[in-house]
GURO-684806 format. One record per residue: residue in one letter; z, y, x of N, C-alpha, C, CB in turn; residue number from 0. Coordinates in nm, 4 decimals, padded with zeros to 6 digits. Atoms other than C-alpha are relative to their C-alpha. Glycine has a CB too. Layout:
BEGIN
+---+----------+----------+----------+----------+----------+----------+----------+----------+----------+----------+----------+----------+-----+
! r !     n_zz !     n_yy !     n_xx !    ca_zz !    ca_yy !    ca_xx !     c_zz !     c_yy !     c_xx !    cb_zz !    cb_yy !    cb_xx !   k !
+---+----------+----------+----------+----------+----------+----------+----------+----------+----------+----------+----------+----------+-----+
! A !        Z !        Y !        X !        Z !        Y !        X !        Z !        Y !        X !        Z !        Y !        X ! NUM !
...
+---+----------+----------+----------+----------+----------+----------+----------+----------+----------+----------+----------+----------+-----+
//
This chain:
BEGIN
+---+----------+----------+----------+----------+----------+----------+----------+----------+----------+----------+----------+----------+-----+
! r !     n_zz !     n_yy !     n_xx !    ca_zz !    ca_yy !    ca_xx !     c_zz !     c_yy !     c_xx !    cb_zz !    cb_yy !    cb_xx !   k !
+---+----------+----------+----------+----------+----------+----------+----------+----------+----------+----------+----------+----------+-----+
! M ! -00.1372 ! -00.0529 !  00.0200 ! -05.4499 ! -18.3113 !  12.8800 !  00.0808 !  00.0026 !  00.1480 !  00.0801 ! -00.0990 ! -00.1142 !   0 !
! S ! -00.0805 ! -00.0347 ! -00.1270 ! -05.2151 ! -18.1824 !  13.1615 !  00.1320 ! -00.0725 ! -00.0121 !  00.0255 !  00.1625 !  00.0180 !   1 !
! K ! -00.1382 !  00.0604 ! -00.0024 ! -04.8847 ! -18.3317 !  13.2759 !  00.0893 !  00.1014 !  00.0452 !  00.0128 ! -00.1244 !  00.0900 !   2 !
! I ! -00.0935 ! -00.0796 ! -00.0343 ! -04.5813 ! -18.1384 !  13.2885 !  00.1309 ! -00.0786 !  00.0054 !  00.0006 !  00.1108 ! -00.0870 !   3 !
! E ! -00.1310 !  00.0548 !  00.0004 ! -04.2487 ! -18.2469 !  13.4242 !  00.1138 !  00.0903 ! -00.0297 !  00.0227 ! -00.0575 !  00.1212 !   4 !
! I ! -00.1129 ! -00.0685 !  00.0380 ! -03.9220 ! -18.1330 !  13.2786 !  00.1274 ! -00.0733 !  00.0165 ! -00.0145 !  00.0394 ! -00.1295 !   5 !
! E ! -00.1335 !  00.0693 ! -00.0045 ! -03.5514 ! -18.2007 !  13.3206 !  00.0672 !  00.0374 ! -00.1356 !  00.0933 !  00.0478 !  00.1320 !   6 !
! L ! -00.0784 ! -00.0164 !  00.1397 ! -03.3459 ! -18.2463 !  13.0076 !  00.1473 ! -00.0232 !  00.0219 ! -00.0518 ! -00.1081 ! -00.1159 !   7 !
! A ! -00.1396 !  00.0298 !  00.0007 ! -02.9749 ! -18.2437 !  12.9568 !  00.0071 ! -00.1440 ! -00.0510 !  00.0838 !  00.1025 ! -00.0888 !   8 !
! P ! -00.0107 !  00.1472 !  00.0308 ! -02.8547 ! -18.6105 !  12.9222 !  00.0005 ! -00.0175 ! -00.1575 !  00.1378 ! -00.0643 !  00.0671 !   9 !
! V ! -00.0031 !  00.0274 !  00.1438 ! -02.7767 ! -18.5621 !  12.5423 ! -00.1251 !  00.0170 ! -00.0663 !  00.0941 !  00.0813 ! -00.0655 !  10 !
! L !  00.1319 ! -00.0219 !  00.0575 ! -03.1291 ! -18.4454 !  12.4764 ! -00.0835 ! -00.1154 !  00.0280 ! -00.0648 !  00.1243 !  00.0516 !  11 !
! E !  00.0789 !  00.1203 ! -00.0290 ! -03.2760 ! -18.7303 !  12.6747 !  00.0427 ! -00.1303 ! -00.0873 !  00.0153 ! -00.0308 !  00.1536 !  12 !
! E ! -00.0509 !  00.1117 !  00.0848 ! -03.0568 ! -18.9797 !  12.4764 ! -00.0592 !  00.0084 ! -00.1404 !  00.1563 !  00.0029 ! -00.0083 !  13 !
! F !  00.0600 ! -00.0198 !  00.1219 ! -03.1731 ! -18.8227 !  12.1621 ! -00.1442 ! -00.0422 ! -00.0137 !  00.0124 !  00.1316 ! -00.0304 !  14 !
! L !  00.1377 !  00.0319 ! -00.0019 ! -03.5397 ! -18.8498 !  12.2425 ! -00.0257 ! -00.1563 !  00.0124 ! -00.0648 !  00.0760 !  00.1150 !  15 !
! E !  00.0158 !  00.1407 ! -00.0136 ! -03.4951 ! -19.2067 !  12.3542 !  00.0379 ! -00.0731 ! -00.1302 !  00.0830 ! -00.0494 !  00.1159 !  16 !
! S ! -00.0472 !  00.0844 !  00.1302 ! -03.3105 ! -19.3053 !  12.0206 ! -00.1160 !  00.0339 ! -00.1035 !  00.1660 !  00.0502 ! -00.0656 !  17 !
! Q !  00.1034 ! -00.0186 !  00.0921 ! -03.6034 ! -19.1414 !  11.8335 ! -00.1208 ! -00.1043 !  00.0232 ! -00.0469 !  00.1455 !  00.0110 !  18 !
! V !  00.0966 !  00.0979 ! -00.0348 ! -03.8409 ! -19.3740 !  12.0165 !  00.0437 ! -00.1366 ! -00.0344 ! -00.0311 !  00.0077 !  00.1401 !  19 !
! E ! -00.0531 !  00.1386 !  00.0338 ! -03.6243 ! -19.6823 !  11.9708 !  00.0064 ! -00.0172 ! -00.1426 !  00.1386 ! -00.0266 !  00.0578 !  20 !
! A ! -00.0002 !  00.0125 !  00.1415 ! -03.6131 ! -19.5997 !  11.6018 ! -00.1276 ! -00.0106 ! -00.0496 !  00.0640 !  00.1040 ! -00.0629 !  21 !
! G !  00.1478 !  00.0266 !  00.0512 ! -03.9873 ! -19.6283 !  11.5864 ! -00.0664 !  00.1377 ! -00.0423 ! -00.0005 ! -00.1063 ! -00.1351 !  22 !
! L !  00.0561 ! -00.1251 !  00.0600 ! -04.0399 ! -19.2484 !  11.5028 ! -00.1093 !  00.0474 !  00.0874 !  00.1075 !  00.1123 ! -00.0172 !  23 !
! Y !  00.1060 ! -00.0359 ! -00.0998 ! -04.2506 ! -19.1962 !  11.8214 ! -00.0280 ! -00.1167 !  00.0819 !  00.0398 !  00.1179 !  00.0904 !  24 !
! K !  00.0488 !  00.1016 ! -00.0872 ! -04.4539 ! -19.4196 !  12.0590 !  00.0763 !  00.0146 !  00.1342 ! -00.1559 !  00.0112 !  00.0179 !  25 !
! S ! -00.0448 ! -00.0296 ! -00.1270 ! -04.3046 ! -19.2516 !  12.3573 !  00.0920 !  00.1335 ! -00.0066 ! -00.1242 !  00.0145 !  00.0946 !  26 !
! V ! -00.0749 ! -00.1114 ! -00.0160 ! -04.0643 ! -18.9792 !  12.4710 ! -00.0988 !  00.1263 !  00.0036 !  00.0865 ! -00.0157 !  00.1263 !  27 !
! A !  00.0981 ! -00.1031 ! -00.0008 ! -04.3654 ! -18.7675 !  12.5559 ! -00.0610 !  00.0344 ! -00.1334 ! -00.1029 ! -00.0366 !  00.0895 !  28 !
! D !  00.0389 ! -00.0266 !  00.1239 ! -04.4890 ! -18.8091 !  12.2056 !  00.1003 !  00.0874 ! -00.0832 ! -00.0261 ! -00.1235 ! -00.0606 !  29 !
! A ! -00.1114 ! -00.0758 !  00.0660 ! -04.1564 ! -18.6957 !  12.0739 !  00.0118 !  00.1546 !  00.0455 !  00.1365 ! -00.0746 !  00.0330 !  30 !
! I ! -00.0067 ! -00.1319 ! -00.0642 ! -04.1656 ! -18.3854 !  12.3008 ! -00.1169 !  00.0796 ! -00.0604 ! -00.0092 ! -00.0096 !  00.1620 !  31 !
! E !  00.1247 ! -00.0780 !  00.0346 ! -04.5204 ! -18.2972 !  12.2107 !  00.0155 !  00.0391 ! -00.1589 ! -00.1436 ! -00.0955 !  00.0308 !  32 !
! S ! -00.0221 ! -00.0214 !  00.1423 ! -04.4320 ! -18.3274 !  11.8404 !  00.0917 !  00.1281 ! -00.0258 !  00.0660 ! -00.1298 ! -00.0617 !  33 !
! A ! -00.0872 ! -00.1072 !  00.0018 ! -04.1398 ! -18.0884 !  11.8874 ! -00.0628 !  00.1431 !  00.0283 !  00.1026 ! -00.0303 !  00.0956 !  34 !
! V !  00.0664 ! -00.1224 ! -00.0561 ! -04.3614 ! -17.8376 !  12.0851 ! -00.1022 !  00.0347 ! -00.1075 ! -00.0704 ! -00.0242 !  00.1495 !  35 !
! R !  00.0942 ! -00.0285 !  00.1004 ! -04.6321 ! -17.8625 !  11.8162 !  00.0589 !  00.0621 ! -00.1143 ! -00.0681 ! -00.1145 ! -00.0391 !  36 !
! R ! -00.0578 ! -00.0670 !  00.1242 ! -04.3883 ! -17.7790 !  11.5340 !  00.0433 !  00.1372 !  00.0363 !  00.1230 ! -00.0797 ! -00.0609 !  37 !
! E ! -00.0465 ! -00.1458 ! -00.0402 ! -04.2548 ! -17.4759 !  11.7283 ! -00.1270 !  00.0753 ! -00.0008 !  00.0767 !  00.0125 !  00.1518 !  38 !
! Y !  00.1254 ! -00.0705 !  00.0052 ! -04.6158 ! -17.3730 !  11.7827 ! -00.0498 !  00.0434 ! -00.1211 ! -00.0927 ! -00.0705 !  00.0513 !  39 !
! D !  00.0486 ! -00.0273 !  00.1383 ! -04.7172 ! -17.4079 !  11.4165 !  00.0907 !  00.0936 ! -00.0655 ! -00.0115 ! -00.1268 ! -00.0840 !  40 !
! G ! -00.0945 ! -00.0839 !  00.0707 ! -04.4028 ! -17.2361 !  11.3146 ! -00.0107 !  00.1547 !  00.0379 !  00.1418 ! -00.0523 !  00.0299 !  41 !
! E !  00.0206 ! -00.1401 ! -00.0459 ! -04.4943 ! -16.9220 !  11.5184 ! -00.0857 !  00.0777 ! -00.0901 ! -00.0596 !  00.0039 !  00.1354 !  42 !
! D !  00.0845 ! -00.0582 !  00.0892 ! -04.7719 ! -16.8387 !  11.2769 !  00.0752 !  00.0328 ! -00.1283 ! -00.1151 ! -00.0870 ! -00.0230 !  43 !
! V ! -00.0777 ! -00.0262 !  00.1243 ! -04.5296 ! -16.8638 !  10.9829 !  00.0889 !  00.1095 !  00.0181 !  00.0780 ! -00.1169 ! -00.0444 !  44 !
! R ! -00.0899 ! -00.1129 ! -00.0310 ! -04.2857 ! -16.6278 !  11.1550 ! -00.0852 !  00.1273 !  00.0077 !  00.0792 ! -00.0242 !  00.1361 !  45 !
! I !  00.0826 ! -00.1303 ! -00.0086 ! -04.5608 ! -16.3719 !  11.2272 ! -00.0446 !  00.0317 ! -00.1433 ! -00.1332 ! -00.0144 !  00.1009 !  46 !
! E !  00.0383 ! -00.0419 !  00.1268 ! -04.6795 ! -16.3832 !  10.8758 !  00.1208 !  00.0524 ! -00.0867 ! -00.0695 ! -00.1131 ! -00.0663 !  47 !
! A ! -00.1251 ! -00.0559 !  00.0709 ! -04.3230 ! -16.3380 !  10.7371 !  00.0376 !  00.1423 !  00.0595 !  00.1290 ! -00.1042 !  00.0191 !  48 !
! I ! -00.0147 ! -00.1353 ! -00.0571 ! -04.2912 ! -16.0314 !  10.9740 ! -00.1009 !  00.1085 ! -00.0672 ! -00.0261 ! -00.0095 !  00.1575 !  49 !
! R !  00.1144 ! -00.0869 !  00.0667 ! -04.6242 ! -15.8902 !  10.8408 !  00.0349 !  00.0314 ! -00.1442 ! -00.1447 ! -00.0773 !  00.0015 !  50 !
! A ! -00.0298 ! -00.0258 !  00.1460 ! -04.5149 ! -15.9399 !  10.4832 !  00.1117 !  00.1002 ! -00.0126 !  00.0400 ! -00.1325 ! -00.0755 !  51 !
! A ! -00.1114 ! -00.1003 !  00.0093 ! -04.1798 ! -15.7598 !  10.5447 ! -00.0341 !  00.1444 !  00.0390 !  00.1124 ! -00.0446 !  00.0873 !  52 !
! L !  00.0393 ! -00.1360 ! -00.0399 ! -04.3607 ! -15.4733 !  10.7111 ! -00.0853 !  00.0672 ! -00.0986 ! -00.0699 ! -00.0014 !  00.1282 !  53 !
! A !  00.1115 ! -00.0550 !  00.0851 ! -04.6307 ! -15.4342 !  10.4448 !  00.0398 !  00.1062 ! -00.0958 ! -00.0627 ! -00.1081 ! -00.0783 !  54 !
! P ! -00.0344 ! -00.1189 !  00.0950 ! -04.4363 ! -15.2198 !  10.1905 !  00.0268 !  00.1218 !  00.0751 !  00.1245 ! -00.0282 ! -00.0886 !  55 !
! G ! -00.0127 ! -00.1158 ! -00.0815 ! -04.3356 ! -14.9818 !  10.4642 ! -00.1237 !  00.0683 !  00.0465 !  00.0730 ! -00.0333 !  00.1096 !  56 !
! L !  00.1357 ! -00.0318 ! -00.0509 ! -04.6934 ! -14.9604 !  10.6099 ! -00.0620 !  00.0599 ! -00.1158 ! -00.0829 ! -00.1243 !  00.0556 !  57 !
! A !  00.0669 ! -00.0589 !  00.1013 ! -04.8219 ! -14.8959 !  10.2564 !  00.0608 !  00.1317 ! -00.0276 ! -00.0026 ! -00.0843 ! -00.1148 !  58 !
! D ! -00.0622 ! -00.1341 !  00.0180 ! -04.5710 ! -14.6133 !  10.2105 ! -00.0510 !  00.1104 !  00.0959 !  00.1494 ! -00.0130 !  00.0178 !  59 !
! I !  00.0449 ! -00.0959 ! -00.1040 ! -04.6764 ! -14.4531 !  10.5384 ! -00.1423 !  00.0362 ! -00.0295 !  00.0130 ! -00.0592 !  00.1449 !  60 !
! E !  00.1379 ! -00.0295 !  00.0265 ! -05.0424 ! -14.4787 !  10.4466 ! -00.0126 !  00.0880 ! -00.1250 ! -00.0795 ! -00.1291 ! -00.0160 !  61 !
! A !  00.0103 ! -00.0780 !  00.1298 ! -04.9690 ! -14.3263 !  10.0992 !  00.0652 !  00.1341 !  00.0097 !  00.0647 ! -00.0769 ! -00.1168 !  62 !
! G ! -00.0694 ! -00.1180 ! -00.0212 ! -04.7721 ! -14.0421 !  10.2579 !  00.1402 !  00.0144 ! -00.0523 ! -00.0741 !  00.0977 ! -00.0502 !  63 !
! R ! -00.1357 !  00.0041 !  00.0506 ! -04.4429 ! -14.1521 !  10.1117 !  00.0993 ! -00.0150 !  00.1059 !  00.0163 ! -00.1072 ! -00.0953 !  64 !
! T ! -00.1027 !  00.0131 ! -00.1280 ! -04.2294 ! -14.0711 !  10.4237 !  00.0825 !  00.1270 ! -00.0145 ! -00.0799 ! -00.0058 !  00.1628 !  65 !
! R ! -00.0851 ! -00.1157 ! -00.0226 ! -03.9525 ! -13.8229 !  10.5157 !  00.0647 ! -00.0164 !  00.1277 !  00.1017 !  00.0197 ! -00.1079 !  66 !
! E ! -00.0692 !  00.0096 ! -00.1323 ! -03.7844 ! -13.7416 !  10.8352 !  00.1415 ! -00.0310 ! -00.0186 ! -00.0122 !  00.1278 !  00.0806 !  67 !
! L ! -00.1445 !  00.0263 ! -00.0001 ! -03.4352 ! -13.8670 !  10.8975 !  00.0668 !  00.0330 !  00.1225 !  00.0271 ! -00.1359 ! -00.0282 !  68 !
! S ! -00.0691 ! -00.0280 ! -00.1235 ! -03.1813 ! -13.7564 !  11.1503 !  00.0579 ! -00.1410 !  00.0545 !  00.1184 !  00.1117 ! -00.0255 !  69 !
! L ! -00.0515 !  00.1127 ! -00.0597 ! -03.0329 ! -14.0078 !  11.3879 !  00.1233 ! -00.0507 ! -00.0755 !  00.0298 !  00.0290 !  00.1405 !  70 !
! D ! -00.1238 !  00.0343 !  00.0730 ! -02.7065 ! -14.0034 !  11.1920 ! -00.0347 ! -00.0656 ! -00.1332 !  00.0877 !  00.1268 ! -00.0239 !  71 !
! E !  00.0505 !  00.0609 !  00.1231 ! -02.8990 ! -14.0808 !  10.8684 ! -00.0449 ! -00.1333 !  00.0262 ! -00.1094 !  00.0775 ! -00.0608 !  72 !
! I !  00.0676 !  00.1311 ! -00.0304 ! -03.0797 ! -14.3664 !  11.0281 !  00.1175 ! -00.0992 !  00.0292 ! -00.1067 !  00.0114 !  00.1303 !  73 !
! L ! -00.1059 !  00.0871 ! -00.0208 ! -02.7496 ! -14.5116 !  11.1610 !  00.0751 ! -00.0321 ! -00.1157 !  00.0821 !  00.0485 !  00.0927 !  74 !
! A ! -00.0763 !  00.0261 !  00.1246 ! -02.5688 ! -14.4718 !  10.8364 ! -00.0785 ! -00.0924 ! -00.0860 !  00.0317 !  00.1302 ! -00.0773 !  75 !
! K !  00.0789 !  00.0915 !  00.0797 ! -02.8477 ! -14.6382 !  10.6549 !  00.0107 ! -00.1433 !  00.0577 ! -00.1480 !  00.0470 ! -00.0049 !  76 !
! A ! -00.0066 !  00.1246 ! -00.0574 ! -02.8408 ! -14.9305 !  10.8968 !  00.1328 ! -00.0682 ! -00.0215 ! -00.0295 !  00.0114 !  00.1380 !  77 !
! R ! -00.1467 !  00.0553 !  00.0235 ! -02.4607 ! -14.9632 !  10.8518 !  00.0392 ! -00.0014 ! -00.1383 !  00.1065 !  00.0822 !  00.0730 !  78 !
! G ! -00.0333 !  00.0193 !  00.1545 ! -02.4805 ! -14.9411 !  10.4728 !  00.0879 !  00.1100 ! -00.0506 !  00.0761 ! -00.1397 ! -00.0291 !  79 !
! G ! -00.0844 ! -00.1173 !  00.0501 ! -02.2942 ! -14.6051 !  10.4416 ! -00.0742 !  00.1193 ! -00.0053 !  00.1193 !  00.0265 !  00.0838 !  80 !
! A !  00.0573 ! -00.1321 !  00.0014 ! -02.3311 ! -14.2403 !  10.4133 !  00.0063 !  00.0665 !  00.1301 !  00.0648 !  00.0825 ! -00.0982 !  81 !
! P ! -00.0080 ! -00.0556 ! -00.1304 ! -02.4178 ! -14.0217 !  10.7133 !  00.1319 !  00.0798 !  00.0104 ! -00.1241 !  00.0881 !  00.0295 !  82 !
! A ! -00.1058 ! -00.0818 ! -00.0248 ! -02.1258 ! -13.8499 !  10.8784 ! -00.0387 !  00.1429 ! -00.0092 !  00.0561 ! -00.0307 !  00.1257 !  83 !
! R !  00.0235 ! -00.1487 !  00.0085 ! -02.0876 ! -13.4750 !  10.8022 !  00.0671 !  00.0788 !  00.0990 !  00.0401 !  00.0522 ! -00.1272 !  84 !
! E ! -00.0669 ! -00.0842 ! -00.1031 ! -02.0175 ! -13.2185 !  11.0583 !  00.0759 !  00.1090 ! -00.0464 ! -00.0913 !  00.0526 !  00.0889 !  85 !
+---+----------+----------+----------+----------+----------+----------+----------+----------+----------+----------+----------+----------+-----+
//
């Protein structure tokens, strides 16, 4: 295992020390490792959520259910309204 030195804001340092004092972790290093591991594990969950959100659109593309939109139509759809008419 490698060693990394970091500087923390005092409030974060105090928080980590309080976690150790409360018996939740054996050391500040363990608390930090736990936080990093949760973030690392959560990345897979976020990626899967993005894939799931994209799946219906990708299925439509593969099935040929597409149509071209103008920039105005795209922007209007993003804003929740009707496209501006010239």
